[in-house]
N, C-alpha and C positions, 0 to 999 in steps of 0.2 A: 504493500500500500504506500502511495506517495503522500508525504506530509508537507503541505504548503501552508500559506498564511491562513486560508479559510479553515483548515483543519485545526490549526493552533488556536484560532479564535473560538472555534466550536468547543474545544476541550477546556481551555483555560479562561475564556471570556475576554482576552486581551490579545493584541498582535504580538509577534515575536519580540519586538523591541521592548515590550513592557513585561516580558515573562519573568525576568529575575526579580522584579518588584513584587509580583504575585508570589513567587517561590519564597521570597524572604519572609512573607507573612504566614504562609501555610506550613513552611518547613518540610522536612522529609525524615521520618523516623528511621528509615533504612540506612541513611547516610549520616545519622545523628545531627541533622540540621534542626535546631529547636523551633524556629518560627515563633509565632505569637499564639499562646494557648486560646482555644475557643474560636479561632478564625479559620474557616474553611475556604475552599476554592471560590465558591460563589460570592461570599462576603469580600474576600480579598480582591477579586476582579472588580466588584462594585466600588470599593474604596479607591483602588488605583485609577479606575475610570473617572472618579469624581475629582481626585486630587493630583493625578498625573504621575507622581513617583513617591517612593517611600519617605524621603526626607520631608517633602511638603506635607504628606499625610501626618507624620510624627509631629511636625510643627503645629498642626491644626488639631491634634488629638483631643485637646481640652474642649473643643467645640462639638465633638461627636455627641449626638443626642442619646444614643443607646448607652446606658450606664455601664453594663458589663463590657461592652466593646471599648468604650472610652477608657475605663480603668485598665483593661488588658493592654492597650496600646501605650498608655503612660508607664505602667509598671514594667513592661517588657520591651521598651524601646531599644535598649542595648542588645537584647537578644535578636531583635529584628535586623539591626545593623550588622551584627555578626553573621546572621543567616545570609544576608545579601552578599557578604564577602565570600562565604562558603559556596554559594551557588553561582557566582559570577565566573564565567570562563575566562581564561587568560588568552587574550587575542594576539599576544606578541611572542608566542612560543616559536623558536626557530625550528624549522623542519629540516631533518637530515637527508630527506629524499625529495625530489621534485614533486610538486603537487600532482602532476599528470600521472605519476606512477601509482598514485593512490586511487585512481579511478577503478571502477569495477570492470574486470576483464573476464572473458570466458575461462572456465577452469580447465585444467589438464584432465580431460575426461578419462584417459587411461588410468591415471593415478587415483582419480575420484572413484572409479568403478572398483579398482583394487582395494581401496579403503572400505567401500560399502560392502564388498564381498567378505572382507575380513571381519567386519562387524555383523555379518549375517543379516543385513537389511535387504531381504530378497525383493520386495516390491520396489523399493527405491532403486536398487540395482537395475531391475528390468526397465523402469521408467527412464532413468538416465541413459541407459544403453540405447533404448529406442530413440530418444531425442538426439543423441549424438551419432546414431547410425553405426554403432559398434556392436559386434557380437560378444556378449558378456562371457560366453564360454571360452573365448580366446584370451581372456584376461585372468591372470592368476591373482588370488587374494594377496594382500600385502603381508609378507611373511613375518614382519616385525610386529604386526598387530593381531595375528591369529591367536585366539584364546587357547591357552594350554590347559590340559587336564591337571587336576590337583595331584601333587606328588604322593606316592604311597605313604610317606611318613606323616602326611597331614591328616591327622585323625579328627573327624568332625567334633568329637566331644571336647577337643581342646579349644574350640572357638566359643567364647562366652557371648551371651546376648548383649547387644548394646543397650546402655542405660538400664541394665538390670544388675542389682546388687544383692548378694546373699547376706550381707552384713550392713544393711542400710543404716545410716546415722539418724539422729533425731531430726524431726521435721523442723524447718525454720532455721537451722544452722547451715550457712553456706557450705557447699561441698561440691567438688568437681565430680562430673559424671564418671562412673567407673571406667577404667582404661579399656581400650580395645586393641591391645598390642597384638594379640593372637591373630585377629583378622587383618590388622594393618601390616603385620609382618609376613602375610601370605597373599600378596596381591595377585598371585597366579591362580587363586581359586576362581573357578568358573562360577557364574550365577547359580547354576544347579548345585554345585558343591557347597556354595555358601548357604543356600536354602536348606540343604540336608544338615549342615552344621548347626544352623539355628534350631532346627527341629530336635536334634540330638541334645543340644545344650538346654533347650526348654524342658525336655523330659528329665534331665539330670537335676534341675533346680526345683526342689520340692516346695510345695505350698505349706506355709506355717501360719495357721489362722490365729495363733496366740499373739502375733505381733500386730494385728489390726487394732485400730484405735476408734473409739466413739468420740466424736467431736461435739461438745455440748455448749460451747461458747464462741463468741465472735473473734476473740483474740487467737485461740488455737486455729480457728478456721482461716484467719488471715495468714497465719504461718504456712498452712498447707497451700493456700492460693499463691503466696509469694514463692514457695518452692516450685510450684507448677510453672510459674512464669520463668523461673531460672532455667528449668529444664527444657521448656518449649513444647513439651508433649505431656498430656494427661489423659488417662482413661476416666470416663465418667459414666455412671449409670444412675437412673432414677427409679424410685419405688413409688407406686401410686395405688389408689384403691380400686382402679379399674383399668382394663386394657383399652378402653375408649377414651382418648384424650379430651374429647368434648364433654365427658361426664366425670372424669377422674379428679380426685383430690391428691395433691402431692404429699407423700408421707416423709420423704427424705431423699438424699442423694449420696452416692459414694464416689470417692476419688482414689485413683491409684497412680503413683509416680514411678514405681519400680517394683520388681518382684518382692512380695511380702511387705511392701510399703503402701498400705492402703487404709482408708478410713471410711466411716459412715457418719453422715450428718443428719440426725433425726430432726424432723420439723413438726410433725403433727400426729405422733403416736398417742393412743388413748389407753387409759386404764380399763380394767374389766368392769363392766357395769353390773348393777344388781339384777337386771332383767335379761342379761345375755352378754355376749362378747363382741358383737359386731353390729355395723349399721346403726340404726336408730337406738339400739339398746347399748351401745358402747358407752363407757364412762367418760370422765373428763380428760382433758389434755394431760398427758403424763409429764411429770417434772423433768428438768434437766434437758430441755430442748431449746433450740434457737427459733425465734419467731420467723415464719416464712418470709415475710417482706424484708426483714433485716438480713437474713441469710442470702436471699437472692440479690439484694442490693450489693452485698459484698462479692457475690459470685459473678454478677453481670459483666464487669470489666474483663474478667478472665474468659468468659464464654464468648465475648465479642472481640477479643484481642486477635487481630489477624496474624500475629506472630506466634500464637500458641495453637498447636494442633490438638483438637479434642477427638479422642478415640472412643468408640462405643459399639454397641450391637443393636441392630434393628433401630437405627437412630431416627427414623421418621417419627416415632412416638415421642422421643425426647425433643426433637425440633418443634413439634406441635405444642407440647407441654410448656416449653420455654416461650414460644411465640405468643401463646395465650396470656403469658405473664410479662409481655413487653420486652423479651430478650431475643436477640438474633444470634442463633447458635451456629458459629462458623469460625474457621474452617474445620472440617471434620473428616474422619475416616471410619468406615463401618466394617467390622470384621465379618458380619454375616454376608455382606456383598463381596468382600474379598474372597471368601470361601465360594460364593456363588459363581463368580467368573472363572474359578478354577475347576469346580466340580459339579456344575449344574447337571442334574440328571443322574448322578451316581452316588450322592451322599447327602446326609442331613446337614443343615447349616445352623441348627440350634446350638446354643452355647454349651450345653452338657455334652452333646455329641462331639463337638470340636475339641472340648477339653479332654475327653477320653481318648480321642484319636491322636492329638498332637502332644498333650502333656501327660497322658497316662493317669489322669486324675479325675475322680468322680466328684463333682461339686454337690453342695447341699441342694436337695430337692425342695422347692418352695412349698410343695404339698406337706412336707414334714412340719412346716411352721404354721400353715394356714388350714390344713385339713383339706378335704375335698367334698364334692357333692353339696347337699343342702346345708350341711353344717359348716361349710367353708367360711373362714374368717376373712374379712378384708385386711389388707396388709397393715393398716394403721392400728389394728388390734394385736399385732404380733409384738411380743416383748422386745424392747429396744436392744438388749444385749444379743438376743438371737437374731433379730433383724440385721443388726450391725455385722455380725459374722457372715451372714448370707450375702448381704449387699456388698461388703468390702471384698469378699472372695470373688464375686461376679466382676468387679472392676479390675481386680488383680489378674484374673484369668483373661479378661478382655485385652489387657495390655500385653500379656505374654503372647496371646494368639496373634495380635496385630504384628508383633515383631517377626513371628514365623511366617504369617500369610503374606506380608508385604514382600518378603524375600522370595517366596514361591511365585507370586504374581510377576515379579521381575524376571525370575528364571524361566518361567513358562510363557513369557511374552504376551501377557494379556493385560498389561498395564493400560493400554489405550482403551480397551473395552471398559475397564473400571473407571478410568478418569473421564471418559466422554459420554458413556451410556448409563453408568450406575450412580456414581457419587453425585453428579450435578442434578440428578432427577429427584433426590431425596427432598430438598426444599420445595421443588415444583409440586410434587404429589402432596406434600404436607399442606400447601396452600390450597390446592384443589379440594382436599378433604375438608378443610375448615370452611370453605365457601358453601359446599353442599348445593342442593338443588330443590326447588319447590315442587310440591305435588298437589294435585286436586283431589281431595278426599271424596268429594261427591262422585267423581268419575269412578274411583276405585270401588266405592260402595255399590254403585250401579252394576259395575262389572262383576263384582263378587256374586250378586244375585243371578246375573246372567250365566256365569260359569257354573253355579250350583244347578241351575236348570239343565244346562248342557250335560253335566256329569250325570244327572239323574236319567236323562234320555239315553245316554250311552249305556248306563247300567241296565236299563230295561232291554236294550238291544242285546247286551251280553247274555242276559238271562235267556232270551229266546234262542240265541245261537248255541248256548250250552245245553238247552233242553231241560234245565232244572235250576233251582235257586243257587246263586253263586255270588259270593262276596268278592268283587274284583280286587279288593285290597288284601286278600288272604293268599299268600304264596302257596300254602298247602292245598287249598281248594283248587287253585289254578293248575297246579301240577297234576293233581289227581284227575281233573277233567281233561287237560290237554294231552298228557302222556299216558294216563291210565285209561280213561273212558274212550277217548278218540284215537289213542295210539299214534299220535303224531311223531314224525321222525326227529332224531337229534337230541332226545331227552337225556340229560345227565343228572346225577344225584349229588347232593352236597354231603359233607362228612356226617351230618345228622340223619342222612337217609331220605331227606326230602328232595323233590324234584327242583332243579334250578329253573327259576322263572324270571331271571334278570332281563334287562332291556335287550342285551345282545341275543339271548335265546329267543325272545319274542320277535325281535326284528328279523332274525333268520327265518322263522316260521311265516311271518307276514310277507317276506320277500318271495316265499314259495307259493303265495296266493291264498293262504288260509285266513279266513275272515275274522275268526274269533280273536286270535292274537293281535290283529290290527286294531280291533275295537278296544281291546284291553290297553294297548299303547295309547290310543286316543284318550281313553278315560284317565289314564295316569297323567298324561300331559295336562289336561284341563284341571284335574285335581291339584296337580303341583302348582300350576299358575295361580290357582285360587289360594292355596295355603301359603305359598312362598311370596306372592306379590299382592294380590288384591286384598287379602285379609291381613297380611303381615306389614306391608309398607306403612300404613298409618302409625303403627307402633314405633317406627324408626324416626318419626318426626321429633326433632329436638325441641324441648319446651321453651328455650330462649330464642333460637334462630328461626324456628318454625320451618325448618328445611331438613331434608334427609342427607346424612353425611356418611357415604360409603367409605370403606377402608381398602386401600390398594396394597397388594403384596408384590414386592419387587423380585423376590427370590423363590417363586413357587412353581415355575415351569422349567422344563429343560431348554426351551427355545428363547427365553427372554421376554415372552409375552407376560403382561401384567395380569393378575387376577384380582377380583374384588369380592368383598364379603361384608356382611352386616350393613346393608343387604348386598347380595350379589346382583349387580346390574348388568353383568356381561352374559348372563344365561337367558335373558329375555329373548324368545325367538323373534327373529327379524323377518322371516319369510312367511309366517302364519298370520292370519287375521287376528287371532287372539293376542299374539305378541304385539302387533301394531296397536291394538286397543289399549294395552297396558302402557305403551309409550305415550299415548295421548294424555295420560295422567301426569306426565312430567311437564311442567309449565314454566314459562319465564316470569320473573318478577314484574310488577306493574311498571310500565314505561320501557320495557325491555323486550327483546326477542331472543329465542334460542337459535343458535346457529349450529348446524351439524355439518362437519367437513370430513369427508372420507376419501380414501384412495380408491380409485376405480381399478378393479382387476389387478391389484398390485402383485399377487403371487404369480399370475399368468405372465405378467410383464417381467418379473424376475426369472421365471422359468425360461423365457425367450432370451434373456440376458445371459444367464449362467450356462444354459445349454447351447447357446450360440445358434439359435434357429433364425436364420436370416429372413425367412418368409414372415414369421411372426413379428420380428423386430421391425421390418419394413411396414407391416400393417399398423403396428402401434405408432410408429413415427408419422404415418400419414393419416392417423385418426380414423382408420376404417373400423367397421363392425367386426370384431375379432371372431365372433361366433359364426357370423355369416361367411366370413372369409374361410374359416376352417371347414365349414360345410361345403363350400364351393370347391375347396382343394380336395376334400375326401370323396364327395359324391358327384362331382362334375356338374353341379347345378349353378347357373348364373346367379350372382348376388341380387341383381335386379329382378324383382318379382318372385323371390325365393319364398316358398311356403313356410309358414311359421313352425310347422312340425319338424321340418328339416333343420332349421336353425336351432330348435330346442334340443334335438338329438346331439348336434355338435357342441352345444353349450354343456350338456350333461357329460359328454366325453372330455371336453377341455378341463372342467373342474374335477371330474372323476379321476382322470389320469394323475393329477397332482397328489391325490390322496390314496393312490394305489388301488383304485376300484377293480374288482374282479369282473369277469364276464357274467357271473351269476348276479352280482349286485347291479351291474349296468342293465342287464336284461329285465330285472324286476323294476328298476327305476323308469325304464322307457316302455315297459309292457311289451317286450318282444321276446323271441326265443333266444336261449342261451347261445346257440350256434351263431345267430345273427349278431349278437352282442360281441362274441368272440371275434367275428370277422371285422367288426368295426374297430376294435382295439388293435388288431393285427394291422389293419390298413392305416390306422393313425400312426403307429410306430414306423411303418414303411414310408409314409409321407413325410414324417418328421423324425428321421433316424437319430438326430442329435438328442432327442429326449430319452431314448433307450440308452444311448451312450452315457448321458448324465446320470441316469438311474444306476447303471452298472458301475460307473466310476465311484459314485457316492457310496454304494453298498461295499465296494471293495475297500475304499478308504476307511469306512467306519469299522469294518471287520478287522482291519489291520491296526487301527489306532484306538478303537473304542469310542470315537466321537466323530462329529462332522463340524465343519467350520462355516459360519456365515461369512458374507462378503466383508464384514467389518472385523472378523477375527474372533467372534464369540465361539466358544467350544460348547457344543451340545452333546452330552454323553449318552450313549446307549450301550451300557455294559452287557446287556443280554443279547446283543446282535449275533453272537456266535453260539447261542444256546443250542444244545443238541435237540431240544424239543422244537419240531418244525412250526408249531403254532406260535410259540413265543418268539422264535427267530423271525418268522414272517412279519409279525406285528412290529418288531423293532426295525426291520428293514424298511417297512412302509413309513414308520415314524422318522427314521433317519433321512429318507429321501425328501419328505415334506419339511423336515426341520431346517434345511438350508434355506428354503424359500420362506417359511413362516418366521424363522429366526431373523433373517435379513429384513423382512417386513417389520418385525418388532423393533429391530435396531433403528430402522428409518423413522418410525413414529416416535421413538424415544428421543432421537436427535431433534425432531420437529418440536417436541414438547419442551426440551431444554432451551431452544432458541425462540420459542413463541413469545414469552413474556417480554424479553428485551426488545423484540421487533415491534410489539404492540406499543410499548412505552416510547420507543423512538418515534413512532408515528403519532404519538400523543393521543392514543385511543384507550378508552377505559374498559374494553372488553376483558372478560375474565373466563379462563378455562375452567370448566366444571367437571367434565367426565372424559374418560378414555375407555372406549370399548373396541378392542381389537384394532381395526384399521380406521377407526372413527374418533374424532374429537368433538366435544360439545362445549359451546361457549354461551355466555349470557352477555348480550350486547345492547347498549342503549338504542332505542328506536332511531334517534337522530344520527347514530354512527354506523348503522348497518352497512350502508353502501360503501363507506370508506374502509370498513373492517374486512369485508369478504375478500377483496384482492390481497390484503396483507396476509391473511390466514392461508389462502391458497398458495401464495408465493413461498412462504416459509415451509410449508409441507412439501411442495413440489421440489424445492431445492435442498431439502434436508440432507441428502447423501453427500453433497458437496461441502468442502473441497476434498474430503477424504476419499470419495468415490465418484467417478464421473461415469454415469450410466449411458449406454448408447440407446437405451429405450427410455423415452420420457415418462415421468410419473404424472398421471392425470389425477387432479383433485377437484372434487365438486363440493361447493359450500352453498348451503341454502338456509334461509331464515324463516321462522314461523313462530307462532305463539307456543306450540307444544312440540315435543320431540318427534313424534310421528310425522307431522306435517313438514318438519324441517328436513326429513330424510328423503 
């Protein structure tokens, strides 16, 4: 990017000639330039704009109307003058080389490629070689830079964890970070060897809960905070009465600075009451705690300090809890997401699981403190000493895991996925969840009655088809009728001896043309929509905001797709009339519209891109009807005047192929013979051979490595892809083939979400992102801003892959506005 006079004015509010005057006022903490406390860039630009330069401003400081500003300029005048000296460049430095030699020249591409190959920057090597017209295979890696393996005598257990001490000193006493001679003395360690060394060291350093501290006053808390700022990294965890941040009360928080150096700060624990132990029956606030406001006032500067990294687990909850209390929690690292980018699809990312895996330690189970079920206590009713041991241990484990997982992320080259797709999405999702969305209770009430009638009618039809009374909600009765009385094929029994009547079993029977299983599935769908949405949604309305606040999980799927819960808004059917009716209950606030923006056929476009199908790529670039084009290619029917049935068949094949549809499944979907469906699939692969190649290559890569990669480098693991059981193996093969497409699509919409808020702010638009549902984003927009907002949203989403990825197939985004969600789609 070129920086000229307009760009300087845009950023600093003054032209380049006045820049040192502004810098003298605002200072620079990175370079220890003090500046004038309390004066930011906007105020500085305003003052210099009014007075011309620093000295004139200081001479007139006594005339400034704002008292705090006036006093700051008078009291810190000498700091401002010193700051100006520090930021003023020396314009009289003698150059030892001619100025012309400092101009930017083309690099030595041979040396550059040798360097990139030595550093194993595969993508950059390819791009530079293509640009320079050089065959990269003909260039050897720079021998001086090639990473060497760790020598045999370098034992992993000799490498201590950085910033971890087994003999931590007293908090508040200045102390140097523990030495790292072992790592520093072995620069030849590869990233992989370094990661293995960290894991070995972490397992060797045992947890000692006896050294944890309960902090009951502001003075010792200040000592812990001071120590955290010295170190620059602190693990933090919060304890609350609920996992819903919109409803939870804060009980306390824990800090960890090094191994076995952790504390718990109780804020609102209660004594046992006469009528019970929890909720309304809990006793008074227990003694020996800091009042919440005072504790958070002391903690806030640390949490907002850009120079201190805050480490946590599932940090979206903490970000929300602190935001609701006026604290911006940044910067941060999340061990759950570090684990997710490493092992999505093959392991659990819960703290207990990670602790056992990496540290060989089983942490305290919260259920041991609170109990479970109906008698479960809220955390504020847990005794402070027990709560402190549990919470401090959690922070201690979190810090140890961070040190291990950061090393693994670097070694396995997934840092980019974490830094661009995971970590920056935490605050974005936290804000979306806090905003929530409005619903129309009357619409839901009316739908609930309608669904009840529909379910009743289906139940009557089921009775007729069964030929006897049948409760469609009873798996035992269903099994006895379907596989016992009627003897339908494919029946299997569970361990308890009952017939299996899950959705997959019923769908298989329905695809074979059996009417009763189809009706049972329809009854289940309507009943589920009624119980899960029309009956349940009103109960999710927050009493203060009067909106529904869903919760998004970042680390729940192998592909990077988000999932939502409480309530789950991603499972509302989009292609059924019932699903569309439910969406009509989601409405915009008064004076606003809901805007729905979604990617059109994104997975088909990515299939064309990844598989290199030029016919499909050309059709997408030219904006053609991809399903009509496919039908024309396969069946030899002209696009103009094409019968709707022919296009429908091509559409079913296009989308079915992505998900590995079988001839049996396609036949039932289209209502044709299996032989005809098999011929369609065969012809499709013959016409587009690159798709078969893509599938075979993906399966081969997955079987060799246990995972597939999205275009952005996300690893989607399928450890069962080589399972000897053909059913399990086939399922994992289909999932792996789809994962590259679905995962890349998930990465793209994540990138769009991260960029959306800055783009809207830059355009001075007040639109707010509310929901994310697979390939769709939903916004709430002022009526007066709708026309200006739509193109901004579409542009951000369409350009989301760039500059990391330049697709040869354009991404199409359609954004529409309406009063309710259904009409906006």
